[in-house]
Every structure is written in structure tokens, then in C-alpha cells.
C-alpha positions in Angstrom: -54.9 -16.4 2.7 -51.8 -15.9 4.5 -49.9 -16.2 0.8 -51.4 -13.1 0.5 -50.8 -11.2 3.3 -47.2 -11.8 2.9 -47.0 -10.4 -0.4 -47.0 -6.7 0.3 -44.0 -7.9 2.4 -41.7 -9.4 -0.1 -42.8 -5.9 -2.8 -41.5 -4.1 0.2 -38.3 -5.8 1.1 -37.3 -6.0 -2.9 -37.2 -2.2 -2.5 -34.5 -1.9 0.5 -30.8 -1.5 -0.3 -28.5 -4.1 -0.6 -27.1 -6.1 1.9 -24.0 -4.4 3.5 -21.9 -6.9 1.8 -22.6 -6.1 -1.5 -22.8 -2.3 -1.1 -20.3 -0.6 -3.1 -18.5 2.6 -2.6 -20.1 5.8 -4.7 -18.6 5.4 -8.5 -17.9 9.2 -8.5 -15.2 7.5 -6.3 -11.6 6.5 -8.1 -11.7 3.1 -9.0 -8.6 2.6 -6.4 -10.4 4.7 -3.9 -13.2 1.9 -4.6 -10.7 -1.1 -3.5 -9.4 0.5 -0.3 -12.8 1.0 0.7 -13.3 -2.5 0.4 -10.8 -3.4 3.1 -11.4 -5.4 6.4 -9.9 -4.5 9.3 -10.5 -7.4 10.8 -8.9 -9.5 8.2 -5.4 -11.6 8.8 -2.7 -11.6 7.2 1.1 -11.9 7.6 2.7 -10.9 4.1 1.0 -9.8 0.8 1.3 -11.0 -2.6 0.4 -7.8 -4.4 0.9 -3.8 -4.6 -1.3 -1.3 -6.6 0.2 2.0 -7.0 -2.2 4.8 -8.6 -0.1 7.7 -9.2 -2.9 10.4 -9.6 -4.6 9.4 -6.1 -1.7 8.8 -4.4 -2.7 5.7 -3.1 -0.5 2.1 -3.2 -3.1 -0.9 -2.0 -1.8 -4.0 -0.7 -3.6 -7.2 -1.5 -3.4 -10.8 0.0 -5.4 -13.6 -1.5 -6.9 -11.0 -4.0 -8.2 -9.4 -1.4 -7.6 -5.9 -0.6 -5.8 -5.4 3.4 -4.1 -2.2 3.6 -4.0 1.2 2.0 -1.9 4.2 2.2 -2.5 7.6 0.9 -0.4 10.5 0.0 2.5 9.0 -1.3 5.6 11.6 -2.7 6.8 11.0 -6.0 9.7 11.8 -8.2 10.0 15.9 -9.1 7.7 15.7 -12.4 5.2 12.8 -11.2 3.2 12.9 -14.5 3.7 9.6 -16.8 6.0 7.4 -17.3 9.6 7.4 -16.7 11.7 7.4 -19.7 15.4 8.6 -18.8 17.7 8.8 -16.1 17.2 12.1 -14.9 14.1 12.9 -16.1 12.3 12.7 -12.3 9.4 11.1 -13.2 7.9 7.3 -11.4 7.8 4.7 -13.9 4.5 3.4 -14.3 3.5 -0.2 -15.3 3.8 -3.7 -13.8 7.6 -4.3 -12.0 8.4 -6.5 -8.9 10.0 -6.1 -5.5 13.6 -7.5 -6.3 15.1 -7.1 -3.4 15.8 -4.4 0.0 18.2 -2.1 1.6 18.6 -1.9 5.5 21.5 0.9 5.0 19.4 3.2 2.6 20.2 6.7 2.8 16.5 6.8 3.2 14.8 4.8 6.4 14.3 1.3 4.4 14.1 0.7 1.0 12.1 -2.2 -1.1 13.8 -1.9 -4.6 11.4 -1.9 -7.8 12.5 -3.7 -10.9 13.0 -0.9 -13.4 13.5 -1.0 -16.2 12.2 -3.5 -17.1 13.1 -5.2 -21.0 10.3 -3.0 -22.6 11.9 0.1 -20.6 15.7 -0.2 -21.8 14.1 -1.0 -25.0 12.9 2.3 -25.6 15.7 4.3 -24.4 17.8 2.5 -26.3 16.9 3.5 -29.4 16.7 7.2 -28.4 20.2 6.8 -27.6 19.6 7.1 -24.1 20.0 5.4 -20.4 17.0 4.4 -18.8 17.9 4.8 -15.1 17.5 2.9 -12.6 17.5 2.5 -8.6 13.8 2.9 -8.0 12.3 2.2 -4.5 10.0 2.4 -2.2 11.2 4.1 0.4 10.7 6.4 3.7 12.0 9.4 4.4 15.8 11.0 4.3 17.8 9.6 7.3 19.0 13.3 7.5 15.7 14.5 8.6 15.0 14.6 12.6 11.5 13.9 11.7 8.1 14.2 9.5 7.9 14.2 6.0 9.6 16.2 3.3 6.9 18.1 1.5 5.8 17.7 -1.7 7.3 15.5 -4.4 11.2 15.5 -4.1 12.2 12.2 -5.3 14.2 11.3 -8.4 11.6 8.7 -9.4 10.4 6.8 -6.5 8.0 6.6 -4.0 8.6 7.8 -0.9 6.5 6.8 2.3 6.7 8.3 6.0 9.2 5.8 8.2 6.2 4.2 9.9 4.4 3.3 6.9 7.6 2.4 5.4 8.5 -0.3 8.2 5.1 -2.1 8.0 6.1 -2.4 4.1 9.5 -3.8 5.2 7.8 -6.8 7.3 4.7 -7.7 5.1 6.2 -7.6 1.5 8.2 -10.2 0.5 10.8 -9.9 -2.4 9.0 -11.0 -5.9 6.0 -9.3 -4.6 4.3 -7.7 -8.0 3.6 -4.1 -8.1 1.5 -2.5 -10.3 2.2 1.1 -11.0 -0.5 3.2 -12.6 -0.7 7.0 -13.9 
């Protein structure tokens, strides 16, 4: 008798929404935005081990131990933000997998983290075209000559610019050797 009374409750429970930890962001969101929505603010971390930049979303998500831990929005890119950097002076931000290979506290921009562009493939492509691939691609803050705020729009020569407060945070949590994946 008790079993028959529980059957309607079990059927009703099957129709409810999934538990909060199983809920996903709406699929209408871009993929990296869904990852950013998974960030748990209370998750503790001191360093990150992977960065993903999505140029079309103007979003960077940092990962620690495979979990998204921090997101930055409103990134600024080169004057020609669409497409992969191929040549020196093309004003594009690279796309692909690189690493953070150094830092410059004396940068002309508020701190900078060097991206390992160009890689062997980038150099080979440019060489085949008789051109230079360029280099000196960084994550950095705003120009030191700017008294406050942000330069509007895309303005770098191919770097990824953030606010000064954001680059200070990255400086603390991104060790040299961290992988950075830059997506179109």
C-alpha cells in the first residue's frame, strides 16, 4: 500500500528541473561564455595553468586544475582584430596555442606578459611568403602615458589589452609557461 502511494511522487520528481550543479547555461550563449558561467566565486586558487581567449567574445577565461576560476571581459585587440596574425604590421592578434614566456615590469604599457608568438608554423608561413611574421605580442595594460581609464576600441598592434587592474591581477596569478589558447 505504501509503495503505491509513493509512485505518483516519484513520477512527479522525475519531471522537475535538474539539480543546480547539473544546470547548464543556455545553449544560446557562446561556448566560452558558458565556461565563464561555471566559475564558482568561492573556489580558491593562487595560480592558473591555462588561459583561453575568445576574440569574438572579447573574453578570457583562466583555469586552475581544469576548472574555470576567473573571467575577464571587454578585451582589446589589434586594430584589425579579425583573422590570425600572419605578418609584421598586419595589426592582427594571433590565434592558436602559445605560452606565456616572460614578463616586462618596465613596459610602455602597464605591465606586460609575453606571448610566444610566432611559433614554428607562424615563422614557416611568413617565410614562404617572403615576409616577417612579426613578434612582441603581449597581454598588457593601458599605455603608461594615459592618466586614467582605457583607450577606446581596438588599438594595439596585435597585443591583448586589459585594464591596469586586470593586468595587475594576471601578473600575480599567471606564471611563466602558462598555456594561452587564442580562438577566433
